[in-house]
MARKETOR-840224 format. One record per residue (C-alpha): x, y, z. Coordinates in nm, 3 decimals. Layout:
<sites>
SITE    east   north      up
SITE       X       Y       Z
...
</sites>
This chain:
<sites>
SITE    east   north      up
SITE  -0.325  -6.622  -2.826
SITE  -0.377  -6.278  -2.653
SITE  -0.067  -6.114  -2.518
SITE  -0.200  -6.122  -2.162
SITE  -0.190  -6.502  -2.171
SITE   0.158  -6.544  -2.325
SITE   0.354  -6.247  -2.182
SITE   0.463  -6.335  -1.825
SITE   0.522  -5.969  -1.735
SITE   0.169  -5.864  -1.823
SITE   0.033  -6.183  -1.671
SITE   0.192  -6.103  -1.335
SITE   0.082  -5.740  -1.337
SITE  -0.284  -5.841  -1.377
SITE  -0.298  -6.107  -1.107
SITE  -0.405  -6.065  -0.748
SITE  -0.158  -5.999  -0.468
SITE  -0.164  -6.362  -0.351
SITE  -0.054  -6.487  -0.695
SITE   0.203  -6.207  -0.716
SITE   0.363  -6.315  -0.390
SITE   0.362  -6.676  -0.500
SITE   0.558  -6.585  -0.814
SITE   0.832  -6.397  -0.625
SITE   1.163  -6.527  -0.512
SITE   1.225  -6.622  -0.150
SITE   1.087  -6.339   0.076
SITE   1.345  -6.120   0.241
SITE   1.342  -5.811   0.463
SITE   1.538  -5.526   0.302
SITE   1.733  -5.285   0.521
SITE   1.877  -5.034   0.275
SITE   1.964  -4.741   0.497
SITE   2.314  -4.596   0.452
SITE   2.548  -4.559   0.749
SITE   2.415  -4.329   1.021
SITE   2.646  -4.051   1.144
SITE   2.771  -4.143   1.491
SITE   2.801  -3.786   1.624
SITE   2.448  -3.671   1.544
SITE   2.343  -3.391   1.784
SITE   2.049  -3.156   1.833
SITE   1.725  -3.143   1.635
SITE   1.523  -3.264   1.936
SITE   1.212  -3.078   1.824
SITE   1.229  -3.223   1.472
SITE   1.286  -3.574   1.604
SITE   0.979  -3.537   1.827
SITE   0.774  -3.426   1.525
SITE   0.885  -3.729   1.324
SITE   0.817  -3.960   1.619
SITE   0.464  -3.824   1.645
SITE   0.395  -3.934   1.286
SITE   0.464  -4.300   1.360
SITE   0.156  -4.524   1.369
SITE   0.079  -4.670   1.708
SITE   0.222  -5.019   1.777
SITE  -0.128  -5.168   1.805
SITE  -0.275  -4.976   1.511
SITE  -0.413  -5.203   1.240
SITE  -0.243  -5.195   0.903
SITE  -0.568  -5.124   0.723
SITE  -0.651  -4.813   0.927
SITE  -0.542  -4.455   0.885
SITE  -0.345  -4.336   0.583
SITE   0.003  -4.346   0.437
SITE   0.220  -4.116   0.650
SITE   0.446  -3.884   0.448
SITE   0.692  -3.636   0.594
SITE   0.864  -3.384   0.366
SITE   1.188  -3.265   0.527
SITE   1.316  -2.956   0.346
SITE   1.585  -2.697   0.397
SITE   1.883  -2.534   0.235
SITE   2.199  -2.708   0.114
SITE   2.415  -2.847   0.393
SITE   2.148  -2.800   0.661
SITE   2.150  -3.169   0.761
SITE   1.831  -3.306   0.603
SITE   1.984  -3.640   0.502
SITE   2.166  -3.674   0.834
SITE   1.843  -3.626   1.028
SITE   1.633  -3.853   0.806
SITE   1.883  -4.140   0.805
SITE   1.964  -4.112   1.177
SITE   1.593  -4.110   1.267
SITE   1.517  -4.396   1.028
SITE   1.787  -4.613   1.190
SITE   1.636  -4.530   1.527
SITE   1.281  -4.640   1.438
SITE   1.320  -4.901   1.164
SITE   1.257  -5.178   1.419
SITE   0.895  -5.060   1.415
SITE   0.874  -5.173   1.050
SITE   0.907  -5.552   1.036
SITE   0.870  -5.570   0.658
SITE   1.179  -5.363   0.586
SITE   1.334  -5.026   0.508
SITE   1.383  -4.889   0.158
SITE   1.619  -4.604   0.072
SITE   1.693  -4.420  -0.251
SITE   1.910  -4.119  -0.332
SITE   1.701  -3.937  -0.592
SITE   2.004  -3.724  -0.690
SITE   1.788  -3.413  -0.716
SITE   2.094  -3.203  -0.640
SITE   2.442  -3.328  -0.708
SITE   2.668  -3.463  -0.975
SITE   2.489  -3.629  -1.266
SITE   2.125  -3.628  -1.363
SITE   1.839  -3.671  -1.116
SITE   1.718  -4.027  -1.070
SITE   1.418  -4.119  -1.285
SITE   1.118  -4.263  -1.096
SITE   1.130  -4.575  -1.319
SITE   1.494  -4.632  -1.230
SITE   1.415  -4.617  -0.857
SITE   1.104  -4.831  -0.888
SITE   1.297  -5.100  -1.075
SITE   1.548  -5.113  -0.792
SITE   1.277  -5.130  -0.526
SITE   1.090  -5.405  -0.710
SITE   1.407  -5.611  -0.742
SITE   1.488  -5.582  -0.371
SITE   1.130  -5.680  -0.293
SITE   1.193  -6.009  -0.472
SITE   1.082  -5.968  -0.832
SITE   1.294  -6.112  -1.111
SITE   1.384  -5.890  -1.406
SITE   1.129  -6.058  -1.635
SITE   0.852  -5.987  -1.379
SITE   0.906  -5.609  -1.374
SITE   0.663  -5.438  -1.612
SITE   0.752  -5.167  -1.862
SITE   0.658  -4.806  -1.793
SITE   0.649  -4.598  -1.476
SITE   0.273  -4.630  -1.423
SITE   0.279  -5.010  -1.436
SITE   0.586  -5.024  -1.211
SITE   0.428  -4.785  -0.959
SITE   0.111  -4.995  -0.958
SITE   0.306  -5.312  -0.889
SITE   0.505  -5.134  -0.614
SITE   0.183  -5.030  -0.443
SITE   0.048  -5.384  -0.473
SITE   0.358  -5.533  -0.313
SITE   0.341  -5.287  -0.021
SITE  -0.029  -5.345   0.047
SITE  -0.070  -5.492   0.395
SITE   0.295  -5.432   0.488
SITE   0.469  -5.210   0.739
SITE   0.766  -5.052   0.563
SITE   0.974  -4.741   0.613
SITE   1.077  -4.564   0.293
SITE   1.340  -4.289   0.284
SITE   1.350  -4.089  -0.040
SITE   1.652  -3.864  -0.012
SITE   1.746  -3.555  -0.214
SITE   1.433  -3.509  -0.427
SITE   1.415  -3.217  -0.666
SITE   1.042  -3.208  -0.732
SITE   0.715  -3.357  -0.610
SITE   0.663  -3.532  -0.944
SITE   0.985  -3.726  -0.889
SITE   0.840  -3.860  -0.562
SITE   0.474  -3.934  -0.638
SITE   0.528  -4.263  -0.829
SITE   0.731  -4.391  -0.534
SITE   0.457  -4.354  -0.273
SITE   0.262  -4.651  -0.128
SITE  -0.112  -4.653  -0.180
SITE  -0.236  -4.812   0.144
SITE  -0.170  -4.753   0.516
SITE   0.101  -4.922   0.713
SITE   0.398  -4.746   0.555
SITE   0.582  -4.427   0.651
SITE   0.765  -4.224   0.388
SITE   1.030  -3.960   0.464
SITE   1.130  -3.736   0.175
SITE   1.418  -3.488   0.190
SITE   1.466  -3.202  -0.052
SITE   1.606  -2.856  -0.099
SITE   1.270  -2.769  -0.254
SITE   0.970  -2.701  -0.034
SITE   0.771  -2.981  -0.206
SITE   0.449  -2.786  -0.159
SITE   0.277  -3.018  -0.405
SITE   0.321  -3.315  -0.170
SITE   0.188  -3.111   0.120
SITE  -0.121  -3.005  -0.077
SITE  -0.213  -3.320  -0.270
SITE  -0.063  -3.603  -0.063
SITE  -0.118  -3.443   0.282
SITE   0.254  -3.464   0.361
SITE   0.370  -3.310   0.688
SITE   0.628  -3.042   0.613
SITE   0.933  -3.027   0.838
SITE   1.167  -2.740   0.753
SITE   1.517  -2.747   0.900
SITE   1.677  -2.422   1.008
SITE   2.035  -2.356   1.112
SITE   2.145  -2.518   1.435
SITE   2.114  -2.312   1.750
SITE   2.445  -2.191   1.890
SITE   2.425  -2.450   2.169
SITE   2.358  -2.731   1.919
SITE   2.639  -2.611   1.693
SITE   2.889  -2.607   1.982
SITE   2.772  -2.956   2.082
SITE   2.828  -3.082   1.726
SITE   3.182  -2.943   1.710
SITE   3.257  -3.082   2.056
SITE   3.134  -3.428   1.957
SITE   3.367  -3.426   1.654
SITE   3.673  -3.292   1.835
SITE   3.621  -3.481   2.158
SITE   3.569  -3.322   2.500
SITE   3.939  -3.276   2.580
SITE   4.024  -3.088   2.260
SITE   3.703  -2.886   2.284
SITE   3.766  -2.783   2.645
SITE   4.107  -2.644   2.549
SITE   3.970  -2.388   2.301
SITE   3.612  -2.286   2.397
SITE   3.641  -1.930   2.258
SITE   3.785  -2.053   1.928
SITE   3.499  -2.302   1.896
SITE   3.245  -2.022   1.936
SITE   3.424  -1.825   1.666
SITE   3.428  -2.130   1.440
SITE   3.052  -2.169   1.491
SITE   2.999  -1.805   1.399
SITE   3.209  -1.822   1.081
SITE   3.033  -2.142   0.974
SITE   2.696  -1.968   1.017
SITE   2.577  -2.269   1.226
SITE   2.541  -2.468   0.904
SITE   2.595  -2.839   0.991
SITE   2.793  -2.927   0.678
SITE   3.030  -2.633   0.727
SITE   3.070  -2.718   1.096
SITE   3.160  -3.079   1.015
SITE   3.415  -2.971   0.756
SITE   3.579  -2.709   0.978
SITE   3.579  -2.929   1.289
SITE   3.713  -3.216   1.081
SITE   4.011  -3.001   0.977
SITE   4.083  -2.935   1.346
SITE   4.095  -3.307   1.430
SITE   4.444  -3.313   1.280
SITE   4.674  -3.318   1.587
SITE   4.900  -3.059   1.423
SITE   4.608  -2.815   1.366
SITE   4.429  -2.619   1.638
SITE   4.076  -2.484   1.624
SITE   4.237  -2.141   1.635
SITE   4.430  -2.223   1.316
SITE   4.107  -2.312   1.135
SITE   3.936  -1.999   1.269
SITE   4.226  -1.790   1.137
SITE   4.161  -1.923   0.786
SITE   3.787  -1.873   0.818
SITE   3.819  -1.514   0.939
SITE   3.885  -1.383   0.588
SITE   3.540  -1.366   0.431
SITE   3.689  -1.374   0.080
SITE   3.855  -1.710   0.149
SITE   3.594  -1.867   0.374
SITE   3.421  -2.070   0.103
SITE   3.758  -2.195  -0.022
SITE   3.855  -2.306   0.329
SITE   3.530  -2.500   0.355
SITE   3.569  -2.653   0.008
SITE   3.914  -2.812   0.011
SITE   3.800  -3.175   0.014
SITE   3.818  -3.364  -0.316
SITE   3.483  -3.525  -0.231
SITE   3.225  -3.281  -0.369
SITE   2.969  -3.397  -0.114
SITE   3.201  -3.268   0.161
SITE   3.273  -2.926   0.004
SITE   3.046  -2.631   0.079
SITE   3.098  -2.457  -0.254
SITE   3.019  -2.774  -0.453
SITE   2.705  -2.841  -0.249
SITE   2.585  -2.485  -0.309
SITE   2.676  -2.517  -0.678
SITE   2.436  -2.809  -0.716
SITE   2.146  -2.594  -0.592
SITE   2.250  -2.292  -0.797
SITE   2.278  -2.487  -1.124
SITE   1.921  -2.614  -1.086
SITE   1.785  -2.258  -1.085
SITE   1.625  -2.120  -1.402
SITE   1.807  -1.825  -1.560
SITE   1.606  -1.541  -1.401
SITE   1.609  -1.671  -1.041
SITE   1.982  -1.742  -1.082
SITE   2.042  -1.381  -1.197
SITE   1.841  -1.241  -0.903
SITE   2.024  -1.470  -0.661
SITE   2.356  -1.324  -0.782
SITE   2.223  -0.970  -0.750
SITE   2.111  -1.038  -0.395
SITE   2.470  -1.133  -0.322
SITE   2.548  -0.761  -0.367
SITE   2.315  -0.672  -0.079
SITE   2.533  -0.569   0.216
SITE   2.304  -0.695   0.494
SITE   2.164  -1.033   0.592
SITE   1.796  -0.936   0.564
SITE   1.625  -0.744   0.286
SITE   1.282  -0.628   0.178
SITE   1.107  -0.715  -0.146
SITE   1.153  -0.350  -0.251
SITE   1.530  -0.358  -0.194
SITE   1.552  -0.684  -0.388
SITE   1.355  -0.526  -0.673
SITE   1.595  -0.229  -0.673
SITE   1.913  -0.436  -0.701
SITE   1.759  -0.683  -0.948
SITE   1.598  -0.410  -1.160
SITE   1.253  -0.569  -1.137
SITE   0.906  -0.438  -1.070
SITE   0.745  -0.546  -0.743
SITE   0.526  -0.827  -0.883
SITE   0.826  -0.973  -1.067
SITE   1.044  -0.946  -0.755
SITE   0.781  -1.122  -0.543
SITE   0.756  -1.410  -0.787
SITE   1.131  -1.466  -0.812
SITE   1.188  -1.432  -0.437
SITE   0.914  -1.686  -0.371
SITE   1.086  -1.926  -0.614
SITE   1.424  -1.875  -0.445
SITE   1.265  -1.931  -0.103
SITE   1.098  -2.250  -0.226
SITE   1.442  -2.368  -0.340
SITE   1.583  -2.268   0.003
SITE   1.840  -2.037  -0.155
SITE   1.695  -1.762   0.065
SITE   1.443  -1.785   0.348
SITE   1.151  -1.570   0.466
SITE   1.241  -1.348   0.758
SITE   1.019  -1.239   1.044
SITE   0.818  -0.941   0.930
SITE   0.620  -0.842   0.628
SITE   0.768  -0.921   0.284
SITE   1.126  -0.969   0.400
SITE   1.387  -1.236   0.329
SITE   1.737  -1.325   0.444
SITE   2.045  -1.534   0.360
SITE   2.253  -1.723   0.605
SITE   2.609  -1.588   0.591
SITE   2.768  -1.864   0.383
SITE   2.499  -1.855   0.114
SITE   2.530  -1.477   0.101
SITE   2.906  -1.514   0.049
SITE   2.837  -1.774  -0.218
SITE   2.589  -1.545  -0.399
SITE   2.844  -1.263  -0.395
SITE   3.105  -1.504  -0.531
SITE   2.873  -1.605  -0.815
SITE   2.809  -1.238  -0.896
SITE   3.184  -1.179  -0.907
SITE   3.237  -1.465  -1.154
SITE   2.917  -1.469  -1.359
SITE   2.832  -1.099  -1.413
SITE   3.019  -0.832  -1.606
SITE   3.191  -0.574  -1.379
SITE   2.992  -0.282  -1.524
SITE   2.662  -0.464  -1.470
SITE   2.759  -0.555  -1.114
SITE   2.862  -0.199  -1.023
SITE   2.547  -0.051  -1.175
SITE   2.331  -0.282  -0.967
SITE   2.524  -0.210  -0.647
SITE   2.503   0.167  -0.698
SITE   2.128   0.140  -0.763
SITE   2.084  -0.048  -0.435
SITE   2.296   0.193  -0.228
SITE   2.114   0.489  -0.384
SITE   1.782   0.321  -0.298
SITE   1.880   0.307   0.068
SITE   2.021   0.661   0.068
SITE   1.707   0.803  -0.093
SITE   1.474   0.651   0.165
SITE   1.703   0.743   0.454
SITE   1.703   1.105   0.332
SITE   1.323   1.098   0.311
SITE   1.303   0.953   0.664
SITE   1.531   1.224   0.803
SITE   1.309   1.496   0.654
SITE   1.003   1.345   0.825
SITE   1.158   1.264   1.164
SITE   1.392   1.563   1.199
SITE   1.247   1.839   0.980
SITE   1.484   2.105   1.114
SITE   1.776   1.906   0.968
SITE   1.621   1.846   0.626
SITE   1.851   2.085   0.438
SITE   2.127   2.144   0.691
SITE   2.407   1.913   0.587
SITE   2.567   1.972   0.243
SITE   2.555   1.595   0.178
SITE   2.174   1.616   0.172
SITE   2.188   1.813  -0.152
SITE   2.279   1.499  -0.349
SITE   1.991   1.422  -0.585
SITE   1.862   1.067  -0.538
SITE   1.584   0.853  -0.677
SITE   1.444   0.512  -0.590
SITE   1.272   0.247  -0.791
SITE   1.053   0.107  -0.651
SITE   0.988   0.384  -0.399
SITE   0.833   0.327  -0.057
SITE   0.593   0.599   0.048
SITE   0.682   0.689   0.406
SITE   0.399   0.867   0.587
SITE   0.419   1.024   0.930
SITE   0.669   0.986   1.212
SITE   0.541   0.655   1.349
SITE   0.545   0.472   1.015
SITE   0.881   0.624   0.925
SITE   1.042   0.529   1.256
SITE   0.910   0.176   1.212
SITE   1.084   0.164   0.873
SITE   1.412   0.274   1.031
SITE   1.370  -0.002   1.291
SITE   1.358  -0.257   1.010
SITE   1.637  -0.105   0.806
SITE   1.889   0.044   1.050
SITE   2.129  -0.250   1.019
SITE   2.105  -0.237   0.640
SITE   2.167   0.138   0.643
SITE   2.485   0.084   0.844
SITE   2.591  -0.196   0.608
SITE   2.506   0.015   0.303
SITE   2.718   0.302   0.438
SITE   3.016   0.073   0.482
SITE   2.965  -0.075   0.136
SITE   2.949   0.272  -0.022
SITE   3.276   0.362   0.151
SITE   3.445   0.034   0.050
SITE   3.350   0.090  -0.315
SITE   3.460   0.455  -0.309
SITE   3.111   0.599  -0.361
SITE   3.200   0.921  -0.178
SITE   2.881   1.130  -0.224
SITE   2.668   0.830  -0.126
SITE   2.894   0.757   0.171
SITE   2.854   1.112   0.305
SITE   2.478   1.112   0.249
SITE   2.434   0.772   0.416
SITE   2.647   0.877   0.714
SITE   2.446   1.197   0.756
SITE   2.110   1.021   0.750
SITE   2.203   0.701   0.933
SITE   2.388   0.882   1.212
SITE   2.067   1.056   1.321
SITE   1.902   0.715   1.365
SITE   2.200   0.557   1.543
SITE   2.230   0.856   1.777
SITE   1.871   0.814   1.898
SITE   1.931   0.444   1.956
SITE   2.260   0.486   2.143
SITE   2.459   0.272   1.899
SITE   2.785   0.447   1.969
SITE   3.030   0.196   1.818
SITE   2.851   0.207   1.483
SITE   2.824   0.585   1.507
SITE   3.199   0.631   1.561
SITE   3.274   0.392   1.276
SITE   3.052   0.585   1.035
SITE   3.192   0.922   1.140
SITE   3.547   0.798   1.085
SITE   3.447   0.684   0.736
SITE   3.285   1.021   0.664
SITE   3.598   1.206   0.772
SITE   3.815   0.988   0.550
SITE   3.577   1.031   0.254
SITE   3.567   1.408   0.302
SITE   3.946   1.424   0.308
SITE   3.978   1.208  -0.005
SITE   3.731   1.429  -0.190
SITE   3.871   1.757  -0.053
SITE   3.525   1.851   0.081
SITE   3.619   2.058   0.387
SITE   3.260   2.154   0.468
SITE   3.160   1.789   0.490
SITE   3.460   1.728   0.714
SITE   3.362   2.024   0.932
SITE   3.008   1.895   0.983
SITE   3.140   1.552   1.072
SITE   3.383   1.696   1.329
SITE   3.099   1.883   1.504
SITE   2.887   1.568   1.516
SITE   3.182   1.365   1.641
SITE   3.245   1.618   1.919
SITE   2.881   1.598   2.028
SITE   2.904   1.216   2.039
SITE   3.218   1.230   2.256
SITE   3.027   1.458   2.494
SITE   2.732   1.216   2.518
SITE   2.978   0.951   2.635
SITE   3.148   1.185   2.881
SITE   3.478   1.190   2.689
SITE   3.530   1.559   2.753
SITE   3.893   1.594   2.651
SITE   3.835   1.423   2.316
SITE   3.524   1.632   2.260
SITE   3.701   1.959   2.336
SITE   3.990   1.883   2.097
SITE   3.760   1.790   1.809
SITE   3.529   2.090   1.863
SITE   3.814   2.341   1.887
SITE   3.941   2.209   1.553
SITE   3.590   2.246   1.411
SITE   3.559   2.601   1.546
SITE   3.883   2.709   1.379
SITE   3.782   2.544   1.051
SITE   3.439   2.715   1.056
SITE   3.607   3.053   1.099
SITE   3.851   2.977   0.816
SITE   3.560   2.883   0.589
SITE   3.361   3.189   0.703
SITE   3.064   2.972   0.796
SITE   2.885   3.153   1.084
SITE   2.621   2.882   1.135
SITE   2.883   2.608   1.183
SITE   3.085   2.846   1.401
SITE   2.773   2.891   1.616
SITE   2.719   2.515   1.631
SITE   3.077   2.449   1.742
SITE   3.047   2.719   2.010
SITE   2.713   2.572   2.122
SITE   2.867   2.227   2.166
SITE   3.169   2.367   2.351
SITE   2.930   2.552   2.583
SITE   2.723   2.241   2.630
SITE   3.032   2.043   2.735
SITE   3.133   2.307   2.988
SITE   2.779   2.315   3.130
SITE   2.778   1.938   3.179
SITE   3.106   1.976   3.372
SITE   2.961   2.269   3.575
SITE   3.208   2.516   3.427
SITE   2.931   2.774   3.405
SITE   3.134   3.091   3.345
SITE   3.324   2.943   3.049
SITE   3.000   2.792   2.917
SITE   2.823   3.128   2.927
SITE   3.105   3.290   2.731
SITE   3.083   3.028   2.454
SITE   2.702   3.046   2.436
SITE   2.675   3.424   2.436
SITE   2.934   3.430   2.155
SITE   2.724   3.178   1.962
SITE   2.383   3.342   2.006
SITE   2.423   3.632   1.756
SITE   2.535   3.383   1.486
SITE   2.241   3.143   1.524
SITE   1.932   3.308   1.364
SITE   1.802   3.092   1.078
SITE   2.035   2.800   1.143
SITE   1.842   2.473   1.109
SITE   1.519   2.675   1.083
SITE   1.572   2.811   1.434
SITE   1.678   2.489   1.604
SITE   2.040   2.594   1.671
SITE   1.921   2.916   1.832
SITE   1.673   2.715   2.043
SITE   1.945   2.474   2.153
SITE   2.171   2.764   2.251
SITE   1.887   2.913   2.458
SITE   1.817   2.590   2.645
SITE   2.184   2.538   2.734
SITE   2.199   2.901   2.853
SITE   1.896   2.819   3.070
SITE   2.094   2.535   3.230
SITE   2.390   2.767   3.284
SITE   2.181   3.028   3.469
SITE   2.008   2.753   3.664
SITE   2.350   2.633   3.775
SITE   2.445   2.988   3.869
SITE   2.126   3.024   4.077
SITE   1.962   3.290   3.854
SITE   1.626   3.113   3.812
SITE   1.438   3.399   3.646
SITE   1.703   3.433   3.376
SITE   1.701   3.054   3.338
SITE   1.321   3.063   3.286
SITE   1.351   3.338   3.025
SITE   1.594   3.136   2.815
SITE   1.391   2.814   2.854
SITE   1.073   2.987   2.734
SITE   1.264   3.131   2.438
SITE   1.384   2.777   2.353
SITE   1.028   2.641   2.369
SITE   0.899   2.901   2.124
SITE   1.186   2.850   1.878
SITE   1.160   2.469   1.899
SITE   0.790   2.480   1.819
SITE   0.865   2.707   1.524
SITE   1.129   2.460   1.396
SITE   0.906   2.155   1.448
SITE   1.168   2.016   1.688
SITE   0.996   1.789   1.941
SITE   1.326   1.708   2.109
SITE   1.392   2.076   2.182
SITE   1.040   2.120   2.319
SITE   1.091   1.836   2.567
SITE   1.428   1.974   2.678
SITE   1.278   2.318   2.743
SITE   0.966   2.190   2.925
SITE   1.171   1.957   3.142
SITE   1.415   2.240   3.219
SITE   1.130   2.470   3.316
SITE   0.989   2.199   3.543
SITE   1.321   2.177   3.728
SITE   1.326   2.556   3.773
SITE   0.969   2.569   3.909
SITE   1.047   2.278   4.139
SITE   1.347   2.469   4.275
SITE   1.121   2.773   4.324
SITE   0.875   2.556   4.520
SITE   0.608   2.572   4.249
SITE   0.558   2.193   4.244
SITE   0.217   2.175   4.078
SITE   0.339   2.386   3.788
SITE   0.649   2.165   3.760
SITE   0.429   1.852   3.749
SITE   0.216   2.006   3.472
SITE   0.526   2.085   3.263
SITE   0.663   1.732   3.305
SITE   0.328   1.594   3.189
SITE   0.336   1.833   2.892
SITE   0.684   1.710   2.805
SITE   0.571   1.347   2.823
SITE   0.286   1.436   2.587
SITE   0.536   1.571   2.332
SITE   0.806   1.305   2.373
SITE   0.758   0.969   2.210
SITE   0.905   0.663   2.378
SITE   0.952   0.519   2.032
SITE   1.166   0.810   1.908
SITE   1.322   0.957   2.223
SITE   1.341   0.692   2.496
SITE   1.616   0.865   2.694
SITE   1.421   1.193   2.697
SITE   1.113   1.012   2.823
SITE   1.319   0.850   3.101
SITE   1.480   1.185   3.194
SITE   1.135   1.347   3.218
SITE   0.994   1.061   3.428
SITE   1.295   1.094   3.660
SITE   1.231   1.468   3.701
SITE   0.858   1.406   3.759
SITE   0.945   1.150   4.026
SITE   1.167   1.402   4.207
SITE   0.889   1.664   4.207
SITE   0.626   1.412   4.323
SITE   0.851   1.302   4.608
SITE   0.872   1.665   4.719
SITE   0.490   1.682   4.734
SITE   0.477   1.368   4.949
SITE   0.333   1.145   4.672
SITE   0.600   0.879   4.718
SITE   0.398   0.594   4.565
SITE   0.358   0.775   4.234
SITE   0.720   0.894   4.249
SITE   0.840   0.533   4.279
SITE   0.614   0.433   3.986
SITE   0.772   0.707   3.771
SITE   1.124   0.603   3.867
SITE   1.055   0.236   3.801
SITE   0.929   0.319   3.454
SITE   1.232   0.545   3.395
SITE   1.462   0.265   3.516
SITE   1.305   0.017   3.276
SITE   1.379   0.254   2.985
SITE   1.732   0.335   3.105
SITE   1.814  -0.034   3.138
SITE   1.734  -0.069   2.767
SITE   1.918   0.235   2.635
SITE   2.144   0.397   2.899
SITE   2.220   0.170   3.198
SITE   2.473   0.416   3.344
SITE   2.205   0.686   3.385
SITE   1.977   0.434   3.552
SITE   2.201   0.380   3.855
SITE   2.098   0.716   4.011
SITE   1.730   0.633   3.969
SITE   1.786   0.292   4.127
SITE   1.952   0.461   4.426
SITE   1.651   0.691   4.470
SITE   1.409   0.398   4.461
SITE   1.613   0.201   4.717
SITE   1.640   0.504   4.946
SITE   1.263   0.558   4.946
SITE   1.190   0.186   4.991
SITE   1.437   0.164   5.280
SITE   1.279   0.470   5.439
SITE   0.927   0.329   5.409
SITE   1.035  -0.004   5.560
SITE   1.182   0.155   5.877
SITE   0.969   0.111   6.192
SITE   0.806   0.430   6.324
SITE   0.985   0.607   6.608
SITE   0.844   0.551   6.957
</sites>
């Protein structure tokens, strides 16, 4: 007799659905969801997206299509928590039951085989062991037959690949499937029309709410600042927040105690991995993702752990991983698909969240040889230094060979071709935080020549952005590096720059002490150009404090030493400060002579900043002389030279001056427009300077609102 007639398994698999149901055990409604977390918070947008996928209550079972949602995200981001919590919330909409399976895509043991899961589903749907066919295809077919005409919710948790999921999908409408994975599951999105839902880190508000819900409102209210610190150290990662907040539920432990342990970056992963349950330990959860990586992506992941900043370009990744650009793009795309890194806003850039970056660095420390690790780090720091040096030469050509640190030979592979000021400044916008981080990393790893070069180049960028705290930090590192190496000339240059920074912040006493030390050192080293620069800065400080006689003495002593320094820029700067001195002394013709001299020298040096200073100074002189139209023309010339992108404070200063001149001509409407634009810029980069402009605007507005006299 043919096998189909004697074998009950094959007989069942070939019958219609009515016969299949008749051969099953007593029908039952499965509800397989695991326990939902009681303190679930946040994710309102994601919940709304999942809700929108639900079929309407009155929608016929035979209409539409199978609804599949692929929830992806990095380890510990809360994919399972969201999927299970939402499934509990809506499973009443599915009268035929809820199925759940942990596919073990990431975790201890081997991933679940589709046949293993199907066998379990078929059993819970009422089939006896002898009715379950052999082979995944036959089991999947029977599963689809059993679900035909039913409304069921299926949660497939922790998948590692689309192929692991496909056999578990229903074939007819009426069912909703939610799949979670650390992979992007692009295959399901493309071929099964799954809706992708990618989880990001919690917002700060959501993270604080989660910690508060675990601790309770009374405990949370007692330590609000410590909770914010805990959120920051846990990088807003839900798993880490649950672990850390859970430690603080011990009545003998405060949130501050936990924060104290988390504050040491070297021990942070250990603090978040103390639980014996691997599912509740951050390091173990990350390990499961890391061990699934092929060899080359795993190597690149470790190398990226050497990157000092949170965000990086494809080119920087290629440099540290010693890859060409096509190879770097491929591997980074694979790491992003595995949610080990994530795309950042902007072209061809990626980022870590803080805990994964710490984990990558930890893996590099344990899995790579020290020599290999140091070679890669030096290559990366050199890559940043090389491009920063190139950027300085484009943006500030007068400085291109001024500082001794700039003589360090550098190379970059791959090299970015920076063209023109606008493109170069845009690159510094993207990379300024990485340049600061790279400088600190070079100092921490005792790369003294690279430290000095990175300080020299990065300081110019920070100065123009008003990032004073970072600037002081880098200068202190440069001074320490110069002392360790015995490089007195590097130390001298840093002292002069530090003195100028103190002056910009109005810290005159500190500036004077530093600059006097620099002046004495320049004379000891017989360096006339640095001596001139120190004298220039001392004169500049006296001018700002209206000590005009002392300022003139410093500047006239500097002037004979300046020719050739910074391709004429130092001489130009000395001339423009002398112009301010004579303006303050009331000698306007002498002030004009020095300002014109500065303009010519600045143009010769390619120094746009110096040109704006001289034109704006000349405008103030002509305004004082009553030559308002000429003053307006010079302000407009200055605005044509100054770029808001590169020199925002200079643009605001010039607009302020233009407003003053326009007010004198009676054009109050245009004057107010200039001041409002200046105020907008000041509010972004120098709020203290903006208060005087605000006072002028209010005075004019008050004046215009007064009723006319009878």
